[in-house]
ROKEMAR-776730 format. One record per residue (C-alpha): residue in one letter; x negated, y, z. Coordinates in nm, 2 decimals, always signed. Last residue first. Layout:
<pt><rest>A</rest><c1>X</c1><c2>Y</c2><c3>Z</c3></pt>
...
//
This chain:
<pt><rest>K</rest><c1>-0.84</c1><c2>+2.61</c2><c3>+1.16</c3></pt>
<pt><rest>R</rest><c1>-0.61</c1><c2>+2.35</c2><c3>+1.02</c3></pt>
<pt><rest>L</rest><c1>-0.27</c1><c2>+2.19</c2><c3>+1.09</c3></pt>
<pt><rest>S</rest><c1>-0.19</c1><c2>+1.93</c2><c3>+0.83</c3></pt>
<pt><rest>L</rest><c1>-0.32</c1><c2>+1.65</c2><c3>+1.04</c3></pt>
<pt><rest>L</rest><c1>-0.06</c1><c2>+1.73</c2><c3>+1.31</c3></pt>
<pt><rest>W</rest><c1>+0.22</c1><c2>+1.72</c2><c3>+1.05</c3></pt>
<pt><rest>A</rest><c1>+0.11</c1><c2>+1.38</c2><c3>+0.91</c3></pt>
<pt><rest>L</rest><c1>+0.07</c1><c2>+1.26</c2><c3>+1.27</c3></pt>
<pt><rest>I</rest><c1>+0.42</c1><c2>+1.35</c2><c3>+1.36</c3></pt>
<pt><rest>D</rest><c1>+0.55</c1><c2>+1.19</c2><c3>+1.04</c3></pt>
<pt><rest>A</rest><c1>+0.35</c1><c2>+0.87</c2><c3>+1.10</c3></pt>
<pt><rest>K</rest><c1>+0.48</c1><c2>+0.85</c2><c3>+1.46</c3></pt>
<pt><rest>E</rest><c1>+0.84</c1><c2>+0.90</c2><c3>+1.34</c3></pt>
<pt><rest>G</rest><c1>+0.79</c1><c2>+0.62</c2><c3>+1.08</c3></pt>
<pt><rest>A</rest><c1>+0.64</c1><c2>+0.38</c2><c3>+1.34</c3></pt>
<pt><rest>T</rest><c1>+0.95</c1><c2>+0.44</c2><c3>+1.55</c3></pt>
<pt><rest>C</rest><c1>+0.93</c1><c2>+0.64</c2><c3>+1.87</c3></pt>
<pt><rest>E</rest><c1>+0.99</c1><c2>+0.45</c2><c3>+2.20</c3></pt>
<pt><rest>R</rest><c1>+1.31</c1><c2>+0.55</c2><c3>+2.37</c3></pt>
<pt><rest>G</rest><c1>+1.47</c1><c2>+0.84</c2><c3>+2.57</c3></pt>
<pt><rest>V</rest><c1>+1.37</c1><c2>+1.09</c2><c3>+2.30</c3></pt>
<pt><rest>V</rest><c1>+1.15</c1><c2>+1.34</c2><c3>+2.48</c3></pt>
<pt><rest>D</rest><c1>+1.05</c1><c2>+1.15</c2><c3>+2.80</c3></pt>
<pt><rest>N</rest><c1>+1.05</c1><c2>+0.81</c2><c3>+2.63</c3></pt>
<pt><rest>C</rest><c1>+0.87</c1><c2>+0.95</c2><c3>+2.33</c3></pt>
<pt><rest>N</rest><c1>+0.61</c1><c2>+1.10</c2><c3>+2.57</c3></pt>
<pt><rest>R</rest><c1>+0.53</c1><c2>+0.77</c2><c3>+2.75</c3></pt>
<pt><rest>R</rest><c1>+0.52</c1><c2>+0.55</c2><c3>+2.45</c3></pt>
<pt><rest>F</rest><c1>+0.34</c1><c2>+0.80</c2><c3>+2.23</c3></pt>
<pt><rest>W</rest><c1>+0.09</c1><c2>+0.84</c2><c3>+2.51</c3></pt>
<pt><rest>K</rest><c1>+0.01</c1><c2>+0.47</c2><c3>+2.55</c3></pt>
<pt><rest>E</rest><c1>+0.01</c1><c2>+0.42</c2><c3>+2.17</c3></pt>
<pt><rest>A</rest><c1>-0.25</c1><c2>+0.70</c2><c3>+2.13</c3></pt>
<pt><rest>K</rest><c1>-0.46</c1><c2>+0.57</c2><c3>+2.41</c3></pt>
<pt><rest>G</rest><c1>-0.47</c1><c2>+0.22</c2><c3>+2.25</c3></pt>
<pt><rest>A</rest><c1>-0.54</c1><c2>+0.37</c2><c3>+1.90</c3></pt>
<pt><rest>D</rest><c1>-0.84</c1><c2>+0.57</c2><c3>+2.02</c3></pt>
<pt><rest>T</rest><c1>-0.93</c1><c2>+0.84</c2><c3>+1.77</c3></pt>
<pt><rest>F</rest><c1>-0.59</c1><c2>+1.01</c2><c3>+1.79</c3></pt>
<pt><rest>R</rest><c1>-0.72</c1><c2>+1.33</c2><c3>+1.95</c3></pt>
<pt><rest>E</rest><c1>-1.09</c1><c2>+1.34</c2><c3>+2.04</c3></pt>
<pt><rest>A</rest><c1>-1.17</c1><c2>+1.60</c2><c3>+1.78</c3></pt>
<pt><rest>N</rest><c1>-0.94</c1><c2>+1.86</c2><c3>+1.94</c3></pt>
<pt><rest>F</rest><c1>-0.85</c1><c2>+2.16</c2><c3>+1.72</c3></pt>
<pt><rest>A</rest><c1>-0.86</c1><c2>+1.97</c2><c3>+1.39</c3></pt>
<pt><rest>P</rest><c1>-0.70</c1><c2>+1.68</c2><c3>+1.56</c3></pt>
<pt><rest>A</rest><c1>-0.38</c1><c2>+1.88</c2><c3>+1.66</c3></pt>
<pt><rest>L</rest><c1>-0.29</c1><c2>+1.80</c2><c3>+2.02</c3></pt>
<pt><rest>A</rest><c1>-0.48</c1><c2>+2.08</c2><c3>+2.20</c3></pt>
<pt><rest>G</rest><c1>-0.58</c1><c2>+1.97</c2><c3>+2.55</c3></pt>
<pt><rest>I</rest><c1>-0.31</c1><c2>+1.93</c2><c3>+2.82</c3></pt>
<pt><rest>A</rest><c1>-0.34</c1><c2>+2.11</c2><c3>+3.16</c3></pt>
<pt><rest>K</rest><c1>-0.12</c1><c2>+1.98</c2><c3>+3.44</c3></pt>
<pt><rest>G</rest><c1>+0.17</c1><c2>+2.21</c2><c3>+3.52</c3></pt>
<pt><rest>T</rest><c1>+0.36</c1><c2>+1.92</c2><c3>+3.68</c3></pt>
<pt><rest>S</rest><c1>+0.70</c1><c2>+1.96</c2><c3>+3.51</c3></pt>
<pt><rest>A</rest><c1>+0.64</c1><c2>+2.13</c2><c3>+3.17</c3></pt>
<pt><rest>H</rest><c1>+0.30</c1><c2>+1.97</c2><c3>+3.13</c3></pt>
<pt><rest>K</rest><c1>+0.05</c1><c2>+2.23</c2><c3>+3.01</c3></pt>
<pt><rest>G</rest><c1>-0.07</c1><c2>+2.33</c2><c3>+2.67</c3></pt>
<pt><rest>A</rest><c1>-0.42</c1><c2>+2.39</c2><c3>+2.52</c3></pt>
<pt><rest>Q</rest><c1>-0.42</c1><c2>+2.54</c2><c3>+2.18</c3></pt>
<pt><rest>T</rest><c1>-0.34</c1><c2>+2.40</c2><c3>+1.83</c3></pt>
<pt><rest>P</rest><c1>-0.01</c1><c2>+2.25</c2><c3>+1.92</c3></pt>
<pt><rest>P</rest><c1>+0.19</c1><c2>+2.49</c2><c3>+1.70</c3></pt>
<pt><rest>T</rest><c1>+0.41</c1><c2>+2.54</c2><c3>+1.89</c3></pt>
<pt><rest>G</rest><c1>+0.31</c1><c2>+2.43</c2><c3>+2.24</c3></pt>
<pt><rest>H</rest><c1>+0.20</c1><c2>+2.08</c2><c3>+2.37</c3></pt>
<pt><rest>C</rest><c1>+0.43</c1><c2>+2.07</c2><c3>+2.68</c3></pt>
<pt><rest>S</rest><c1>+0.77</c1><c2>+2.20</c2><c3>+2.56</c3></pt>
<pt><rest>A</rest><c1>+0.66</c1><c2>+2.14</c2><c3>+2.20</c3></pt>
<pt><rest>C</rest><c1>+0.72</c1><c2>+1.77</c2><c3>+2.23</c3></pt>
<pt><rest>S</rest><c1>+1.08</c1><c2>+1.86</c2><c3>+2.32</c3></pt>
<pt><rest>W</rest><c1>+1.21</c1><c2>+1.86</c2><c3>+2.67</c3></pt>
<pt><rest>E</rest><c1>+1.55</c1><c2>+1.83</c2><c3>+2.85</c3></pt>
<pt><rest>R</rest><c1>+1.69</c1><c2>+1.56</c2><c3>+2.63</c3></pt>
<pt><rest>G</rest><c1>+1.95</c1><c2>+1.56</c2><c3>+2.35</c3></pt>
<pt><rest>H</rest><c1>+1.68</c1><c2>+1.51</c2><c3>+2.08</c3></pt>
<pt><rest>R</rest><c1>+1.50</c1><c2>+1.83</c2><c3>+2.19</c3></pt>
<pt><rest>A</rest><c1>+1.36</c1><c2>+1.92</c2><c3>+1.85</c3></pt>
<pt><rest>S</rest><c1>+1.02</c1><c2>+2.09</c2><c3>+1.79</c3></pt>
<pt><rest>F</rest><c1>+0.81</c1><c2>+1.77</c2><c3>+1.74</c3></pt>
<pt><rest>F</rest><c1>+1.08</c1><c2>+1.60</c2><c3>+1.53</c3></pt>
<pt><rest>Q</rest><c1>+1.10</c1><c2>+1.91</c2><c3>+1.30</c3></pt>
<pt><rest>E</rest><c1>+0.73</c1><c2>+1.92</c2><c3>+1.26</c3></pt>
<pt><rest>G</rest><c1>+0.71</c1><c2>+1.55</c2><c3>+1.19</c3></pt>
<pt><rest>R</rest><c1>+0.99</c1><c2>+1.57</c2><c3>+0.93</c3></pt>
<pt><rest>S</rest><c1>+0.81</c1><c2>+1.85</c2><c3>+0.75</c3></pt>
<pt><rest>A</rest><c1>+0.48</c1><c2>+1.65</c2><c3>+0.76</c3></pt>
<pt><rest>A</rest><c1>+0.65</c1><c2>+1.37</c2><c3>+0.57</c3></pt>
<pt><rest>P</rest><c1>+0.51</c1><c2>+1.01</c2><c3>+0.60</c3></pt>
<pt><rest>A</rest><c1>+0.54</c1><c2>+0.77</c2><c3>+0.31</c3></pt>
<pt><rest>T</rest><c1>+0.76</c1><c2>+0.47</c2><c3>+0.39</c3></pt>
<pt><rest>G</rest><c1>+0.71</c1><c2>+0.11</c2><c3>+0.48</c3></pt>
<pt><rest>A</rest><c1>+0.73</c1><c2>+0.19</c2><c3>+0.86</c3></pt>
<pt><rest>Q</rest><c1>+0.43</c1><c2>-0.04</c2><c3>+0.94</c3></pt>
<pt><rest>A</rest><c1>+0.24</c1><c2>+0.11</c2><c3>+0.65</c3></pt>
<pt><rest>A</rest><c1>+0.32</c1><c2>+0.46</c2><c3>+0.76</c3></pt>
<pt><rest>Y</rest><c1>+0.21</c1><c2>+0.38</c2><c3>+1.11</c3></pt>
<pt><rest>N</rest><c1>-0.12</c1><c2>+0.24</c2><c3>+0.97</c3></pt>
<pt><rest>A</rest><c1>-0.17</c1><c2>+0.55</c2><c3>+0.75</c3></pt>
<pt><rest>A</rest><c1>-0.13</c1><c2>+0.77</c2><c3>+1.06</c3></pt>
<pt><rest>L</rest><c1>-0.38</c1><c2>+0.57</c2><c3>+1.26</c3></pt>
<pt><rest>D</rest><c1>-0.63</c1><c2>+0.58</c2><c3>+0.97</c3></pt>
<pt><rest>A</rest><c1>-0.58</c1><c2>+0.96</c2><c3>+0.93</c3></pt>
<pt><rest>P</rest><c1>-0.63</c1><c2>+1.00</c2><c3>+1.31</c3></pt>
<pt><rest>S</rest><c1>-0.96</c1><c2>+0.81</c2><c3>+1.28</c3></pt>
<pt><rest>A</rest><c1>-1.10</c1><c2>+0.46</c2><c3>+1.36</c3></pt>
<pt><rest>A</rest><c1>-0.77</c1><c2>+0.27</c2><c3>+1.36</c3></pt>
<pt><rest>Q</rest><c1>-0.83</c1><c2>-0.10</c2><c3>+1.44</c3></pt>
<pt><rest>A</rest><c1>-0.61</c1><c2>-0.11</c2><c3>+1.74</c3></pt>
<pt><rest>A</rest><c1>-0.32</c1><c2>+0.01</c2><c3>+1.53</c3></pt>
<pt><rest>G</rest><c1>-0.33</c1><c2>-0.33</c2><c3>+1.34</c3></pt>
<pt><rest>L</rest><c1>-0.39</c1><c2>-0.36</c2><c3>+0.97</c3></pt>
<pt><rest>S</rest><c1>-0.14</c1><c2>-0.62</c2><c3>+0.84</c3></pt>
<pt><rest>C</rest><c1>+0.01</c1><c2>-0.38</c2><c3>+0.59</c3></pt>
<pt><rest>A</rest><c1>-0.32</c1><c2>-0.36</c2><c3>+0.42</c3></pt>
<pt><rest>L</rest><c1>-0.46</c1><c2>-0.01</c2><c3>+0.39</c3></pt>
<pt><rest>L</rest><c1>-0.57</c1><c2>+0.20</c2><c3>+0.11</c3></pt>
<pt><rest>L</rest><c1>-0.60</c1><c2>+0.57</c2><c3>+0.21</c3></pt>
<pt><rest>A</rest><c1>-0.53</c1><c2>+0.84</c2><c3>-0.05</c3></pt>
<pt><rest>A</rest><c1>-0.78</c1><c2>+1.12</c2><c3>-0.04</c3></pt>
<pt><rest>G</rest><c1>-0.85</c1><c2>+1.45</c2><c3>+0.13</c3></pt>
<pt><rest>S</rest><c1>-0.72</c1><c2>+1.34</c2><c3>+0.47</c3></pt>
<pt><rest>G</rest><c1>-0.54</c1><c2>+1.67</c2><c3>+0.52</c3></pt>
<pt><rest>P</rest><c1>-0.20</c1><c2>+1.54</c2><c3>+0.43</c3></pt>
<pt><rest>I</rest><c1>-0.19</c1><c2>+1.16</c2><c3>+0.45</c3></pt>
<pt><rest>R</rest><c1>-0.13</c1><c2>+0.99</c2><c3>+0.12</c3></pt>
<pt><rest>V</rest><c1>-0.04</c1><c2>+0.62</c2><c3>+0.16</c3></pt>
<pt><rest>T</rest><c1>-0.13</c1><c2>+0.35</c2><c3>-0.08</c3></pt>
<pt><rest>M</rest><c1>+0.00</c1><c2>+0.00</c2><c3>+0.00</c3></pt>
//
């Protein structure tokens, strides 16, 4: 499957069987989620998902800011959160296990369930489109 991720500079070829644990970069992780979803990611859907409240108290932007290119802080605890966009924080989305952990926690807070692979791909496509 060929998946074009905005900001990656080229199409990434990934087998559908590639596991999230094998992701080496944010673009690899995004492409893996897109392969799992079986659809091309859309940055516009990712931005919309990130900003929406989904019937819950918080949106992703409540803690990460809009756009998430600067440090944010947890809406409840006030704990500092580093910039979410990979271009502004090189450590973001380089550890697939950590990304899964935080997607699971944050999606539960924001949406009340785990995010789908397509939603994760869309969010990452948008985050990867944010540049300095």
